[in-house]
C-alpha positions, 0 to 999 in steps of 0.5 A: 116535591110534587109527583112527576108529570109525564109529557110527550115530545113534540112530533118533530122532537121525537123524530129528531131524537130517533135520528140522533140516538141511532146515528153515528156522528163523526163529532159526538163531542158537539154536545159539550160545546152546545151545553157550554154555549147554552150555559154562557147564554143563560149567564149573559141573560142574567147579567143583563136582566140583573140591571133591572133586578139587582136583588137577583144577584148577591153582592160578590157572587160570581157567575160561572159554569162548572163541570163535574164527572163521576167516572165510575158511574159514568155521570157528567154534569154541567152547572151554571148560575145563570138565569134559569128556567121556569116550569113553563119554559122547561116544557116549552124549551125542552119539549118542542122545537119552535123553529120553522126550519125543523122539518128541513133539518130532519130532511137534511139529516136523513139525506146526510145519513146521520153524518152531518154534525154541522146541521145541528147548530144550523137549526138551534137543536143543540141540547138534543145532541146530548142524547148521542152520548147519554142514555138519560138526561136530567135537568134541574133548574130554578129561574131567577126571581122565583122561589121553586125549581123544576126537574126535567128528565128523559131517556129520549124515548118519546116522553119526558117527565117534569116535577117541582123541585125545592131547594135548588140554587138559581141557574141550571144543572144538566146531568148526563148518564153517559152511554158505555164506551164502544169497545170496538171503536178505538177512536171513541172518546171517553166523555167521563174522562176529565182530561178529555173534557178539559181538552174539549173546553180548550178546543171549543170554549176557551174564549167564553167570557165566563169561568168554566171550572172543574173540581180540582180533585179530578186533576190531583196528579197535575200540580201545574193547574191553578186552584180556586173556589168554584160553585158550591165552595168546591176547590176547582181549576179554571179551564178557559182563558176567558178573554173575549176574542174581539178584545184582543189585538188583531196581530195576536189572534190566529186564523184558527182562533177566529174560525173557532169563535165563528163556529161558537157564534153559529153553532156550526162546523164550517169556517168563515169566508171572511173576517172583519175585525176593527176598533174605532176610537175617538168620539165613539169607541167600539170594537167589531168582529164580523164574519162572512159565512161560507154556507147559507143558513136554512133560516136565511129567508125566514120572514121571522128572522130577517133582521141583522144577527150581530150581538151587542155588548156594552163594555163586555156586558151582553145586551142582546143577541140579534141587534137589528140596528147594527147592520141593515137587513140585507146584510143579515147573513153576517154574524159577529159581535159589536162591543161599545164603550159609549152606550148605557148598560141599561140600553133598551130597544126603544133607546136603540131606535134613535141613538146617534152612537149606534147610527155611527156604528151601523154606518161604519160596520156596513161600510167595512163589510162592503169593503171586505166583500169588494176586496174578496171579489177582486182578490179571491174570485173563487171565494167570492163566487161561492159567497155570491151563490149563497148570499147574492139574493139577499145582498141584492135587497140592498139595491132595492131598499137602500138608496144610500148604498144602492150603487155600492151593492150593485157593484158587488152583484154578479150576473150570468152572461151570454158570452162568458161561462163565469158570472160577471160584475157590472164593471166587468161588463162595461169594461168589455163593451164596444164603444158604440154600445150606449146601454147595459143590456139585461134579459129576465126569464123564469130560469137561466136555461130559458133566458139563454135560449130566448130569441130576444138575444138574436140581434145582439148576439149577431152584433157580438154584444153581451147580455146579462141574465137576471132570473131571480124573483128579486131581479124585477124589483132590482131593475125597478130600483136600478135604472142606470149604473156608472152613467149607462142606462140598464135596458131590459131586452124583454121590455119596450122597443129595441133601442139598438137598431140603426136609423136605416133599420128603424125606417124599414121597420116602420115602413113595413109596419104601415104596409102590414097594419091591417094584417096586424090589427086582424091578429091583435083582434084574434089574440085580444085576450093575450096580446095588446099589440103586434109589430115587427121586431128589431130583436129577431134574426132567426126565430119567427116570433117573440113576446115582450112586455110593455115598458110599464107593465108588471113582470112575471114574477110580480104577477105570480107573487100577487096571485099566490098571495091572493091579491088581484094581479093586473092583467099582463098583456104582451106585445107580439113581435114578428121577424121582418125577414122570416118567410112567415111574414109574407105568408101572413099578408098573403092570407089576409089579402086572400080573405082567408081569415080562419087560416090567418087566425090559426097562424097568429095562434101558432106564432103566439104559442111558439113565442110562449114556448121559446121563453119557457112559458105555459101555453094557455090551451096546449090541446088547441096548439097541438091540433094546429101543429098537427094540421100544419104537418098534414098541409105541409105533406108530413113531418118537417125536414130536419 
């Protein structure tokens, strides 16, 4: 055995440990669930890697998890005969948190005042939860296929030590020196009590496939428990039923059991919004248990984790945790497992790329999830709106990237409306349309408040027609992909010319534009850096001016994204539309005919600035705009009347 080396925890881990050690969680028992889940993962990995390294597992050897407790010394250990860790893996896994969401986790933990146990699982830092109940932790581990082991220890004080350790069995043993019981807390659980541990295993880990045992000596007074051999030859009792939840008939599973398995998968505390459990038999045989979460995980938009998060099993043998071929990336919020009877046990990622059986599973799982979401939308609207608020942005990706499911996903979308307080679907919008309305009208904007205030709504509001607001960055891509729905064109109010004006109104607009052509050309010249054209508007009823995009120009979000990424964005010249009936229109003509070009230029700049402010955009020269407004106030004789 070598001398121990002392290491310093990663800065984020130091802060994390400080928050955990000095915080009072309402569910300290989370530590046991996390350690058992880690042990189960290690056994899964050993069984899978053992397919290509059969010498790693001895003939007849049982893979298991074992708890042992010394009540007098307040010492608890959790052992597994799984894959184990190398020295380098120990330092990496137990000294750092290699997750992009760590900083957000710490911020959330601070804001929650230490009373948010659900946050632990969201960020994959469950091992460190043990410091809530332990004053010191020792980890002894040997990786499969390696001769020597490693011993890691820490008191959670900012440092940890690592040393080589011979004569260790394969797997991992974690020993916790439990803190003294708080005598002032009558609700405190004694984690050195075997009965307490037994109850927690039944509560959180009954469905874990691997046997979880404790020495029978801990339960001498309970003759009902079945005795059997455990790790190290100890006589033990089995604490869990071991039957995977997905393998049981649906009518035998309680809602609470589904919820508990979901919490096991997500390492969280919330219940799922929906459970999809089905079995397929015939040419392809498999079982799927899929969940729609109720809360958005912090890493949902992490580019490194933009694949499906469904575990793949083959005949109950774990193959991989996140099998991206089971569901499309736009359903990456779904959690669950798929257990196939047809795939080979030695399946690799390369084989998965072109496996017909997996393609069929992908199609059926996608179809089942979309059906479940549609049923929730129609039958449990409040739950569905909660789902949409958390995951709607991701689901919209399906409209953009998946031509096969584009219309089905579009039917699930909810949008804020100009006429209703609650969001509406496209089908609900169409059901309320007047017969003379030939299109679905939508308006994009930087945010919902700006869209609701937009002058582009005035003409349609005057007609009593409804407009849907699309204000997320992805909505520009969505509108490029979704040009129509149920045979109705989708028309953007802030792009192109108004298509809803009648023949008489259009004739009048064209006549007046010919009359004003020279005026407009002068304003176009003055605003040339920003405006490509000036024309009268069929959209305006009250406001003097409005900016719209050309039919084929890029949108604001796209332009902003290109600039932020360092790419050169195409210039986005706008069309300035003026209100035909506003008094300012005739004023512009008077100024032009009188040869007052400087004043005409000022008015054009004001109308352009007013249009920018109305849509929530920034002014190119706020100082210049302020000066023009001040001059206008002086000319008009003071402050405007209200």
